[in-house]
C-alpha positions in Angstrom: 6.0 9.8 60.5 5.3 10.5 64.2 7.7 12.7 66.1 7.7 13.1 69.9 8.3 16.3 71.7 9.6 16.9 75.2 7.4 17.6 77.0 4.8 15.5 75.1 2.2 17.6 73.3 -1.3 16.4 72.2 -4.0 18.3 70.4 -7.8 18.1 70.4 -9.8 20.2 68.0 -13.4 20.9 67.2 -14.3 22.2 63.8 -17.3 24.1 62.7 -18.1 25.3 59.2 -19.6 28.6 58.1 -21.2 29.2 54.7 -22.8 32.2 53.0 -26.0 30.3 52.5 -26.6 29.4 56.2 -25.7 32.9 57.6 -24.9 31.5 61.1 -23.9 34.2 63.6 -20.3 34.3 64.7 -21.3 33.5 68.2 -23.2 30.4 67.1 -20.2 29.3 65.0 -18.0 29.5 68.1 -20.6 27.6 70.2 -20.7 24.8 67.6 -16.9 24.6 67.4 -16.7 24.5 71.3 -19.2 21.6 71.4 -17.1 19.7 68.9 -13.9 20.5 70.9 -15.4 19.0 74.1 -16.5 15.9 72.1 -12.9 15.5 70.8 -11.5 15.9 74.3 -13.9 13.2 75.6 -13.0 10.9 72.7 -9.3 10.8 73.7 -6.1 12.5 72.8 -5.1 13.8 69.3 -8.7 13.9 67.9 -10.2 16.4 65.4 -14.0 16.3 65.5 -16.3 18.2 63.1 -19.5 19.6 64.5 -22.5 17.5 63.3 
């Protein structure tokens, strides 16, 4: 069920994953999530994009 808000709110999100085996730095994790976020913003509104 879709509900509307006033004012209208949209969400774009970028998702990055961290695992114990990869040992990515926290900084690199945020960089990956940020790249995915901007990909989501360019894809349109209300998108969640995982970092590839």
